[in-house]
mmJSON file of the N, C-alpha and C atoms, coordinates in Angstrom:
{"data_MODEL":{"atom_site":{
"group_PDB":["ATOM","ATOM","ATOM","ATOM","ATOM","ATOM","ATOM","ATOM","ATOM","ATOM","ATOM","ATOM","ATOM","ATOM","ATOM","ATOM","ATOM","ATOM","ATOM","ATOM","ATOM","ATOM","ATOM","ATOM","ATOM","ATOM","ATOM","ATOM","ATOM","ATOM","ATOM","ATOM","ATOM","ATOM","ATOM","ATOM","ATOM","ATOM","ATOM","ATOM","ATOM","ATOM","ATOM","ATOM","ATOM","ATOM","ATOM","ATOM","ATOM","ATOM","ATOM","ATOM","ATOM","ATOM","ATOM","ATOM","ATOM","ATOM","ATOM","ATOM","ATOM","ATOM","ATOM","ATOM","ATOM","ATOM","ATOM","ATOM","ATOM","ATOM","ATOM","ATOM","ATOM","ATOM","ATOM","ATOM","ATOM","ATOM","ATOM","ATOM","ATOM","ATOM","ATOM","ATOM","ATOM","ATOM","ATOM","ATOM","ATOM","ATOM","ATOM","ATOM","ATOM","ATOM","ATOM","ATOM","ATOM","ATOM","ATOM","ATOM","ATOM","ATOM","ATOM","ATOM","ATOM","ATOM","ATOM","ATOM","ATOM","ATOM","ATOM","ATOM","ATOM","ATOM","ATOM","ATOM","ATOM","ATOM","ATOM","ATOM","ATOM","ATOM","ATOM","ATOM","ATOM","ATOM","ATOM","ATOM","ATOM","ATOM","ATOM","ATOM","ATOM","ATOM","ATOM","ATOM","ATOM","ATOM","ATOM","ATOM","ATOM","ATOM","ATOM","ATOM","ATOM","ATOM","ATOM","ATOM","ATOM","ATOM","ATOM","ATOM","ATOM","ATOM","ATOM","ATOM","ATOM","ATOM","ATOM","ATOM","ATOM","ATOM","ATOM","ATOM","ATOM","ATOM","ATOM","ATOM","ATOM","ATOM","ATOM","ATOM","ATOM","ATOM","ATOM","ATOM","ATOM","ATOM","ATOM","ATOM","ATOM","ATOM","ATOM","ATOM","ATOM","ATOM","ATOM","ATOM","ATOM","ATOM","ATOM","ATOM","ATOM","ATOM","ATOM"],
"id":[1,2,3,4,5,6,7,8,9,10,11,12,13,14,15,16,17,18,19,20,21,22,23,24,25,26,27,28,29,30,31,32,33,34,35,36,37,38,39,40,41,42,43,44,45,46,47,48,49,50,51,52,53,54,55,56,57,58,59,60,61,62,63,64,65,66,67,68,69,70,71,72,73,74,75,76,77,78,79,80,81,82,83,84,85,86,87,88,89,90,91,92,93,94,95,96,97,98,99,100,101,102,103,104,105,106,107,108,109,110,111,112,113,114,115,116,117,118,119,120,121,122,123,124,125,126,127,128,129,130,131,132,133,134,135,136,137,138,139,140,141,142,143,144,145,146,147,148,149,150,151,152,153,154,155,156,157,158,159,160,161,162,163,164,165,166,167,168,169,170,171,172,173,174,175,176,177,178,179,180,181,182,183,184,185,186,187,188,189,190,191,192,193,194,195],
"type_symbol":["N","C","C","N","C","C","N","C","C","N","C","C","N","C","C","N","C","C","N","C","C","N","C","C","N","C","C","N","C","C","N","C","C","N","C","C","N","C","C","N","C","C","N","C","C","N","C","C","N","C","C","N","C","C","N","C","C","N","C","C","N","C","C","N","C","C","N","C","C","N","C","C","N","C","C","N","C","C","N","C","C","N","C","C","N","C","C","N","C","C","N","C","C","N","C","C","N","C","C","N","C","C","N","C","C","N","C","C","N","C","C","N","C","C","N","C","C","N","C","C","N","C","C","N","C","C","N","C","C","N","C","C","N","C","C","N","C","C","N","C","C","N","C","C","N","C","C","N","C","C","N","C","C","N","C","C","N","C","C","N","C","C","N","C","C","N","C","C","N","C","C","N","C","C","N","C","C","N","C","C","N","C","C","N","C","C","N","C","C","N","C","C","N","C","C"],
"label_atom_id":["N","CA","C","N","CA","C","N","CA","C","N","CA","C","N","CA","C","N","CA","C","N","CA","C","N","CA","C","N","CA","C","N","CA","C","N","CA","C","N","CA","C","N","CA","C","N","CA","C","N","CA","C","N","CA","C","N","CA","C","N","CA","C","N","CA","C","N","CA","C","N","CA","C","N","CA","C","N","CA","C","N","CA","C","N","CA","C","N","CA","C","N","CA","C","N","CA","C","N","CA","C","N","CA","C","N","CA","C","N","CA","C","N","CA","C","N","CA","C","N","CA","C","N","CA","C","N","CA","C","N","CA","C","N","CA","C","N","CA","C","N","CA","C","N","CA","C","N","CA","C","N","CA","C","N","CA","C","N","CA","C","N","CA","C","N","CA","C","N","CA","C","N","CA","C","N","CA","C","N","CA","C","N","CA","C","N","CA","C","N","CA","C","N","CA","C","N","CA","C","N","CA","C","N","CA","C","N","CA","C","N","CA","C","N","CA","C","N","CA","C","N","CA","C","N","CA","C"],
"label_alt_id":[null,null,null,null,null,null,null,null,null,null,null,null,null,null,null,null,null,null,null,null,null,null,null,null,null,null,null,null,null,null,null,null,null,null,null,null,null,null,null,null,null,null,null,null,null,null,null,null,null,null,null,null,null,null,null,null,null,null,null,null,null,null,null,null,null,null,null,null,null,null,null,null,null,null,null,null,null,null,null,null,null,null,null,null,null,null,null,null,null,null,null,null,null,null,null,null,null,null,null,null,null,null,null,null,null,null,null,null,null,null,null,null,null,null,null,null,null,null,null,null,null,null,null,null,null,null,null,null,null,null,null,null,null,null,null,null,null,null,null,null,null,null,null,null,null,null,null,null,null,null,null,null,null,null,null,null,null,null,null,null,null,null,null,null,null,null,null,null,null,null,null,null,null,null,null,null,null,null,null,null,null,null,null,null,null,null,null,null,null,null,null,null,null,null,null],
"label_comp_id":["MET","MET","MET","HIS","HIS","HIS","GLU","GLU","GLU","GLU","GLU","GLU","GLY","GLY","GLY","ILE","ILE","ILE","SER","SER","SER","ILE","ILE","ILE","TRP","TRP","TRP","PHE","PHE","PHE","PHE","PHE","PHE","ILE","ILE","ILE","GLY","GLY","GLY","ILE","ILE","ILE","SER","SER","SER","LEU","LEU","LEU","LEU","LEU","LEU","VAL","VAL","VAL","ASN","ASN","ASN","GLY","GLY","GLY","VAL","VAL","VAL","LEU","LEU","LEU","ILE","ILE","ILE","ALA","ALA","ALA","GLY","GLY","GLY","ALA","ALA","ALA","GLY","GLY","GLY","ALA","ALA","ALA","TRP","TRP","TRP","GLU","GLU","GLU","MET","MET","MET","ILE","ILE","ILE","HIS","HIS","HIS","PRO","PRO","PRO","PRO","PRO","PRO","ALA","ALA","ALA","ASN","ASN","ASN","PRO","PRO","PRO","LEU","LEU","LEU","LEU","LEU","LEU","LEU","LEU","LEU","VAL","VAL","VAL","ALA","ALA","ALA","GLY","GLY","GLY","ILE","ILE","ILE","PHE","PHE","PHE","TYR","TYR","TYR","CYS","CYS","CYS","VAL","VAL","VAL","LYS","LYS","LYS","PHE","PHE","PHE","ARG","ARG","ARG","PRO","PRO","PRO","HIS","HIS","HIS","ARG","ARG","ARG","GLY","GLY","GLY","ALA","ALA","ALA","GLN","GLN","GLN","SER","SER","SER","GLN","GLN","GLN","ALA","ALA","ALA","ALA","ALA","ALA","ALA","ALA","ALA","SER","SER","SER","ARG","ARG","ARG"],
"label_asym_id":["A","A","A","A","A","A","A","A","A","A","A","A","A","A","A","A","A","A","A","A","A","A","A","A","A","A","A","A","A","A","A","A","A","A","A","A","A","A","A","A","A","A","A","A","A","A","A","A","A","A","A","A","A","A","A","A","A","A","A","A","A","A","A","A","A","A","A","A","A","A","A","A","A","A","A","A","A","A","A","A","A","A","A","A","A","A","A","A","A","A","A","A","A","A","A","A","A","A","A","A","A","A","A","A","A","A","A","A","A","A","A","A","A","A","A","A","A","A","A","A","A","A","A","A","A","A","A","A","A","A","A","A","A","A","A","A","A","A","A","A","A","A","A","A","A","A","A","A","A","A","A","A","A","A","A","A","A","A","A","A","A","A","A","A","A","A","A","A","A","A","A","A","A","A","A","A","A","A","A","A","A","A","A","A","A","A","A","A","A","A","A","A","A","A","A"],
"label_entity_id":["1","1","1","1","1","1","1","1","1","1","1","1","1","1","1","1","1","1","1","1","1","1","1","1","1","1","1","1","1","1","1","1","1","1","1","1","1","1","1","1","1","1","1","1","1","1","1","1","1","1","1","1","1","1","1","1","1","1","1","1","1","1","1","1","1","1","1","1","1","1","1","1","1","1","1","1","1","1","1","1","1","1","1","1","1","1","1","1","1","1","1","1","1","1","1","1","1","1","1","1","1","1","1","1","1","1","1","1","1","1","1","1","1","1","1","1","1","1","1","1","1","1","1","1","1","1","1","1","1","1","1","1","1","1","1","1","1","1","1","1","1","1","1","1","1","1","1","1","1","1","1","1","1","1","1","1","1","1","1","1","1","1","1","1","1","1","1","1","1","1","1","1","1","1","1","1","1","1","1","1","1","1","1","1","1","1","1","1","1","1","1","1","1","1","1"],
"label_seq_id":[1,1,1,2,2,2,3,3,3,4,4,4,5,5,5,6,6,6,7,7,7,8,8,8,9,9,9,10,10,10,11,11,11,12,12,12,13,13,13,14,14,14,15,15,15,16,16,16,17,17,17,18,18,18,19,19,19,20,20,20,21,21,21,22,22,22,23,23,23,24,24,24,25,25,25,26,26,26,27,27,27,28,28,28,29,29,29,30,30,30,31,31,31,32,32,32,33,33,33,34,34,34,35,35,35,36,36,36,37,37,37,38,38,38,39,39,39,40,40,40,41,41,41,42,42,42,43,43,43,44,44,44,45,45,45,46,46,46,47,47,47,48,48,48,49,49,49,50,50,50,51,51,51,52,52,52,53,53,53,54,54,54,55,55,55,56,56,56,57,57,57,58,58,58,59,59,59,60,60,60,61,61,61,62,62,62,63,63,63,64,64,64,65,65,65],
"pdbx_PDB_ins_code":[null,null,null,null,null,null,null,null,null,null,null,null,null,null,null,null,null,null,null,null,null,null,null,null,null,null,null,null,null,null,null,null,null,null,null,null,null,null,null,null,null,null,null,null,null,null,null,null,null,null,null,null,null,null,null,null,null,null,null,null,null,null,null,null,null,null,null,null,null,null,null,null,null,null,null,null,null,null,null,null,null,null,null,null,null,null,null,null,null,null,null,null,null,null,null,null,null,null,null,null,null,null,null,null,null,null,null,null,null,null,null,null,null,null,null,null,null,null,null,null,null,null,null,null,null,null,null,null,null,null,null,null,null,null,null,null,null,null,null,null,null,null,null,null,null,null,null,null,null,null,null,null,null,null,null,null,null,null,null,null,null,null,null,null,null,null,null,null,null,null,null,null,null,null,null,null,null,null,null,null,null,null,null,null,null,null,null,null,null,null,null,null,null,null,null],
"Cartn_x":[-39.448,-38.226,-36.932,-36.223,-35.146,-33.944,-33.447,-31.956,-30.999,-29.953,-29.019,-28.113,-27.747,-26.632,-25.392,-24.419,-23.026,-22.82,-22.182,-21.865,-20.9,-21.072,-20.301,-18.808,-18.715,-17.304,-16.312,-17.204,-16.499,-15.783,-16.453,-15.956,-14.775,-15.143,-14.104,-12.868,-12.76,-11.725,-11.123,-11.754,-11.056,-10.409,-11.198,-10.425,-9.196,-9.106,-7.904,-6.826,-7.259,-6.366,-5.593,-6.457,-5.834,-4.763,-5.342,-4.435,-3.137,-3.256,-2.166,-1.154,-1.689,-0.796,-0.016,-0.753,-0.367,0.857,0.753,1.602,2.725,2.637,3.735,4.546,3.682,4.545,5.36,4.656,5.558,6.589,6.513,7.71,8.785,8.493,9.408,10.327,9.176,9.916,11.049,10.579,11.651,12.698,12.588,13.836,14.88,14.152,15.156,15.554,14.717,15.171,14.782,15.909,15.795,15.34,14.638,14.3,15.548,15.77,16.942,17.118,15.9,15.884,14.834,15.336,14.274,13.863,13.713,13.397,12.026,11.208,9.856,10.27,11.222,11.618,12.266,13.152,13.917,13.058,11.916,11.117,10.161,9.845,9.037,9.837,11.028,11.821,11.855,12.23,12.106,10.906,9.72,8.656,8.371,8.623,8.411,9.108,10.34,11.417,10.965,10.547,10.342,9.177,7.968,6.684,6.193,7.246,6.865,6.289,5.366,4.805,5.621,5.51,6.56,5.716,6.327,5.722,5.737,6.777,7.039,5.949,5.428,4.423,3.008,2.767,1.642,1.459,2.886,2.961,2.721,3.429,3.425,1.968,1.2,-0.275,-0.983,-0.833,-1.48,-1.331,0.142,0.61,-0.1,-0.401,-0.792,-2.321,-2.983,-4.261,-4.627],
"Cartn_y":[-18.205,-18.668,-17.526,-17.741,-16.821,-17.067,-16.385,-16.755,-16.026,-16.924,-16.455,-15.59,-14.392,-13.375,-13.82,-12.863,-13.312,-12.58,-13.063,-12.671,-11.251,-10.273,-9.197,-9.518,-10.624,-11.016,-11.522,-12.093,-12.304,-11.181,-10.09,-8.887,-8.089,-8.374,-7.961,-8.655,-9.963,-10.812,-10.394,-10.222,-9.77,-8.57,-7.628,-6.409,-6.655,-7.425,-7.509,-8.261,-9.229,-9.859,-9.004,-7.902,-7.093,-6.228,-5.543,-4.608,-5.444,-6.339,-7.498,-7.758,-7.954,-8.311,-6.777,-5.825,-4.329,-4.072,-4.193,-3.774,-4.645,-5.917,-6.754,-6.518,-6.101,-5.986,-4.558,-3.525,-2.379,-2.58,-3.389,-3.606,-4.635,-5.38,-5.919,-5.269,-4.151,-3.435,-2.377,-1.831,-1.31,-1.761,-3.113,-3.782,-3.788,-4.006,-4.301,-2.919,-1.769,-0.566,0.483,0.457,1.439,2.78,3.749,5.014,5.714,6.853,7.577,8.633,8.931,9.972,9.415,8.649,7.964,8.839,10.244,11.157,10.855,10.07,9.748,8.619,7.672,6.803,7.498,8.424,9.183,9.855,10.673,11.603,10.601,9.465,8.304,7.928,7.719,7.224,8.23,9.512,10.697,10.803,10.87,11.096,9.877,8.534,7.512,7.599,7.797,8.084,9.337,10.54,11.668,11.569,10.895,11.188,9.581,8.814,7.604,7.637,6.761,6.74,6.423,7.058,6.879,5.888,5.023,4.486,5.083,6.051,7.18,7.965,8.601,9.647,8.983,7.835,7.236,6.994,6.668,6.358,7.694,8.657,10.089,10.542,10.514,10.905,10.171,8.9,8.071,8.425,8.726,9.347,10.501,11.463,12.88,12.932,11.782,11.779,11.716],
"Cartn_z":[-12.725,-12.328,-12.018,-11.084,-10.838,-11.369,-12.287,-12.514,-11.66,-11.056,-10.29,-11.099,-10.507,-11.36,-10.759,-11.366,-11.042,-9.82,-8.774,-7.504,-7.72,-6.929,-6.748,-6.628,-5.946,-5.192,-6.555,-7.483,-8.736,-9.191,-9.266,-10.014,-9.052,-7.782,-6.981,-7.158,-7.244,-7.392,-8.804,-9.939,-11.114,-10.874,-10.349,-9.741,-9.203,-8.25,-7.5,-8.267,-9.135,-9.986,-10.794,-11.62,-12.532,-11.776,-10.778,-9.913,-9.535,-9.066,-8.629,-9.674,-11.084,-12.047,-12.594,-12.436,-13.039,-11.933,-10.584,-9.671,-9.729,-9.877,-9.9,-11.039,-12.387,-13.479,-13.382,-12.692,-12.585,-11.71,-10.697,-9.722,-10.334,-11.238,-12.069,-12.814,-13.632,-14.555,-13.717,-12.565,-11.777,-11.241,-11.135,-10.731,-11.887,-13.142,-14.305,-14.78,-14.749,-15.183,-14.108,-12.954,-11.918,-12.229,-11.539,-11.83,-11.763,-12.677,-12.623,-11.282,-10.936,-9.72,-8.743,-7.808,-6.58,-5.726,-6.108,-4.994,-4.188,-4.86,-3.98,-2.987,-3.162,-2.282,-1.159,-1.271,-0.395,0.439,-0.063,0.772,1.555,1.071,1.875,2.998,2.786,3.917,5.176,4.664,5.308,6.248,5.807,6.339,7.283,6.889,7.671,9.217,9.002,10.404,11.014,10.365,11.028,11.76,11.329,11.828,12.38,12.494,13.233,14.59,14.841,16.134,17.352,18.492,19.485,20.421,21.115,22.373,23.593,23.895,24.558,24.819,23.64,23.667,24.076,23.892,24.249,25.691,26.422,27.762,28.59,27.878,28.69,28.607,27.567,27.52,28.457,28.518,29.439,30.949,31.361,32.634,33.053,31.937,32.224,32.485,32.436,32.626,34.029],
"occupancy":[1.0,1.0,1.0,1.0,1.0,1.0,1.0,1.0,1.0,1.0,1.0,1.0,1.0,1.0,1.0,1.0,1.0,1.0,1.0,1.0,1.0,1.0,1.0,1.0,1.0,1.0,1.0,1.0,1.0,1.0,1.0,1.0,1.0,1.0,1.0,1.0,1.0,1.0,1.0,1.0,1.0,1.0,1.0,1.0,1.0,1.0,1.0,1.0,1.0,1.0,1.0,1.0,1.0,1.0,1.0,1.0,1.0,1.0,1.0,1.0,1.0,1.0,1.0,1.0,1.0,1.0,1.0,1.0,1.0,1.0,1.0,1.0,1.0,1.0,1.0,1.0,1.0,1.0,1.0,1.0,1.0,1.0,1.0,1.0,1.0,1.0,1.0,1.0,1.0,1.0,1.0,1.0,1.0,1.0,1.0,1.0,1.0,1.0,1.0,1.0,1.0,1.0,1.0,1.0,1.0,1.0,1.0,1.0,1.0,1.0,1.0,1.0,1.0,1.0,1.0,1.0,1.0,1.0,1.0,1.0,1.0,1.0,1.0,1.0,1.0,1.0,1.0,1.0,1.0,1.0,1.0,1.0,1.0,1.0,1.0,1.0,1.0,1.0,1.0,1.0,1.0,1.0,1.0,1.0,1.0,1.0,1.0,1.0,1.0,1.0,1.0,1.0,1.0,1.0,1.0,1.0,1.0,1.0,1.0,1.0,1.0,1.0,1.0,1.0,1.0,1.0,1.0,1.0,1.0,1.0,1.0,1.0,1.0,1.0,1.0,1.0,1.0,1.0,1.0,1.0,1.0,1.0,1.0,1.0,1.0,1.0,1.0,1.0,1.0,1.0,1.0,1.0,1.0,1.0,1.0],
"B_iso_or_equiv":[0.0,0.0,0.0,0.0,0.0,0.0,0.0,0.0,0.0,0.0,0.0,0.0,0.0,0.0,0.0,0.0,0.0,0.0,0.0,0.0,0.0,0.0,0.0,0.0,0.0,0.0,0.0,0.0,0.0,0.0,0.0,0.0,0.0,0.0,0.0,0.0,0.0,0.0,0.0,0.0,0.0,0.0,0.0,0.0,0.0,0.0,0.0,0.0,0.0,0.0,0.0,0.0,0.0,0.0,0.0,0.0,0.0,0.0,0.0,0.0,0.0,0.0,0.0,0.0,0.0,0.0,0.0,0.0,0.0,0.0,0.0,0.0,0.0,0.0,0.0,0.0,0.0,0.0,0.0,0.0,0.0,0.0,0.0,0.0,0.0,0.0,0.0,0.0,0.0,0.0,0.0,0.0,0.0,0.0,0.0,0.0,0.0,0.0,0.0,0.0,0.0,0.0,0.0,0.0,0.0,0.0,0.0,0.0,0.0,0.0,0.0,0.0,0.0,0.0,0.0,0.0,0.0,0.0,0.0,0.0,0.0,0.0,0.0,0.0,0.0,0.0,0.0,0.0,0.0,0.0,0.0,0.0,0.0,0.0,0.0,0.0,0.0,0.0,0.0,0.0,0.0,0.0,0.0,0.0,0.0,0.0,0.0,0.0,0.0,0.0,0.0,0.0,0.0,0.0,0.0,0.0,0.0,0.0,0.0,0.0,0.0,0.0,0.0,0.0,0.0,0.0,0.0,0.0,0.0,0.0,0.0,0.0,0.0,0.0,0.0,0.0,0.0,0.0,0.0,0.0,0.0,0.0,0.0,0.0,0.0,0.0,0.0,0.0,0.0,0.0,0.0,0.0,0.0,0.0,0.0],
"pdbx_formal_charge":[null,null,null,null,null,null,null,null,null,null,null,null,null,null,null,null,null,null,null,null,null,null,null,null,null,null,null,null,null,null,null,null,null,null,null,null,null,null,null,null,null,null,null,null,null,null,null,null,null,null,null,null,null,null,null,null,null,null,null,null,null,null,null,null,null,null,null,null,null,null,null,null,null,null,null,null,null,null,null,null,null,null,null,null,null,null,null,null,null,null,null,null,null,null,null,null,null,null,null,null,null,null,null,null,null,null,null,null,null,null,null,null,null,null,null,null,null,null,null,null,null,null,null,null,null,null,null,null,null,null,null,null,null,null,null,null,null,null,null,null,null,null,null,null,null,null,null,null,null,null,null,null,null,null,null,null,null,null,null,null,null,null,null,null,null,null,null,null,null,null,null,null,null,null,null,null,null,null,null,null,null,null,null,null,null,null,null,null,null,null,null,null,null,null,null],
"auth_seq_id":[1,1,1,2,2,2,3,3,3,4,4,4,5,5,5,6,6,6,7,7,7,8,8,8,9,9,9,10,10,10,11,11,11,12,12,12,13,13,13,14,14,14,15,15,15,16,16,16,17,17,17,18,18,18,19,19,19,20,20,20,21,21,21,22,22,22,23,23,23,24,24,24,25,25,25,26,26,26,27,27,27,28,28,28,29,29,29,30,30,30,31,31,31,32,32,32,33,33,33,34,34,34,35,35,35,36,36,36,37,37,37,38,38,38,39,39,39,40,40,40,41,41,41,42,42,42,43,43,43,44,44,44,45,45,45,46,46,46,47,47,47,48,48,48,49,49,49,50,50,50,51,51,51,52,52,52,53,53,53,54,54,54,55,55,55,56,56,56,57,57,57,58,58,58,59,59,59,60,60,60,61,61,61,62,62,62,63,63,63,64,64,64,65,65,65],
"auth_comp_id":["MET","MET","MET","HIS","HIS","HIS","GLU","GLU","GLU","GLU","GLU","GLU","GLY","GLY","GLY","ILE","ILE","ILE","SER","SER","SER","ILE","ILE","ILE","TRP","TRP","TRP","PHE","PHE","PHE","PHE","PHE","PHE","ILE","ILE","ILE","GLY","GLY","GLY","ILE","ILE","ILE","SER","SER","SER","LEU","LEU","LEU","LEU","LEU","LEU","VAL","VAL","VAL","ASN","ASN","ASN","GLY","GLY","GLY","VAL","VAL","VAL","LEU","LEU","LEU","ILE","ILE","ILE","ALA","ALA","ALA","GLY","GLY","GLY","ALA","ALA","ALA","GLY","GLY","GLY","ALA","ALA","ALA","TRP","TRP","TRP","GLU","GLU","GLU","MET","MET","MET","ILE","ILE","ILE","HIS","HIS","HIS","PRO","PRO","PRO","PRO","PRO","PRO","ALA","ALA","ALA","ASN","ASN","ASN","PRO","PRO","PRO","LEU","LEU","LEU","LEU","LEU","LEU","LEU","LEU","LEU","VAL","VAL","VAL","ALA","ALA","ALA","GLY","GLY","GLY","ILE","ILE","ILE","PHE","PHE","PHE","TYR","TYR","TYR","CYS","CYS","CYS","VAL","VAL","VAL","LYS","LYS","LYS","PHE","PHE","PHE","ARG","ARG","ARG","PRO","PRO","PRO","HIS","HIS","HIS","ARG","ARG","ARG","GLY","GLY","GLY","ALA","ALA","ALA","GLN","GLN","GLN","SER","SER","SER","GLN","GLN","GLN","ALA","ALA","ALA","ALA","ALA","ALA","ALA","ALA","ALA","SER","SER","SER","ARG","ARG","ARG"],
"auth_asym_id":["A","A","A","A","A","A","A","A","A","A","A","A","A","A","A","A","A","A","A","A","A","A","A","A","A","A","A","A","A","A","A","A","A","A","A","A","A","A","A","A","A","A","A","A","A","A","A","A","A","A","A","A","A","A","A","A","A","A","A","A","A","A","A","A","A","A","A","A","A","A","A","A","A","A","A","A","A","A","A","A","A","A","A","A","A","A","A","A","A","A","A","A","A","A","A","A","A","A","A","A","A","A","A","A","A","A","A","A","A","A","A","A","A","A","A","A","A","A","A","A","A","A","A","A","A","A","A","A","A","A","A","A","A","A","A","A","A","A","A","A","A","A","A","A","A","A","A","A","A","A","A","A","A","A","A","A","A","A","A","A","A","A","A","A","A","A","A","A","A","A","A","A","A","A","A","A","A","A","A","A","A","A","A","A","A","A","A","A","A","A","A","A","A","A","A"],
"auth_atom_id":["N","CA","C","N","CA","C","N","CA","C","N","CA","C","N","CA","C","N","CA","C","N","CA","C","N","CA","C","N","CA","C","N","CA","C","N","CA","C","N","CA","C","N","CA","C","N","CA","C","N","CA","C","N","CA","C","N","CA","C","N","CA","C","N","CA","C","N","CA","C","N","CA","C","N","CA","C","N","CA","C","N","CA","C","N","CA","C","N","CA","C","N","CA","C","N","CA","C","N","CA","C","N","CA","C","N","CA","C","N","CA","C","N","CA","C","N","CA","C","N","CA","C","N","CA","C","N","CA","C","N","CA","C","N","CA","C","N","CA","C","N","CA","C","N","CA","C","N","CA","C","N","CA","C","N","CA","C","N","CA","C","N","CA","C","N","CA","C","N","CA","C","N","CA","C","N","CA","C","N","CA","C","N","CA","C","N","CA","C","N","CA","C","N","CA","C","N","CA","C","N","CA","C","N","CA","C","N","CA","C","N","CA","C","N","CA","C","N","CA","C","N","CA","C","N","CA","C"],
"pdbx_PDB_model_num":[1,1,1,1,1,1,1,1,1,1,1,1,1,1,1,1,1,1,1,1,1,1,1,1,1,1,1,1,1,1,1,1,1,1,1,1,1,1,1,1,1,1,1,1,1,1,1,1,1,1,1,1,1,1,1,1,1,1,1,1,1,1,1,1,1,1,1,1,1,1,1,1,1,1,1,1,1,1,1,1,1,1,1,1,1,1,1,1,1,1,1,1,1,1,1,1,1,1,1,1,1,1,1,1,1,1,1,1,1,1,1,1,1,1,1,1,1,1,1,1,1,1,1,1,1,1,1,1,1,1,1,1,1,1,1,1,1,1,1,1,1,1,1,1,1,1,1,1,1,1,1,1,1,1,1,1,1,1,1,1,1,1,1,1,1,1,1,1,1,1,1,1,1,1,1,1,1,1,1,1,1,1,1,1,1,1,1,1,1,1,1,1,1,1,1]
}}}
């Protein structure tokens, strides 16, 4: 007789649950105790704005073909 093992998706679900709880806890902690130096936030905003994809660049590349 073959015994059915535990599905890998069960362990993936546990991993997602644990990571979600940890991330939610860290977010709640930072809302209660904001960081003293939010440099990473400022740097992230800068890079997102500076290197955002432009629709015009795609149109120009398609037109030059």
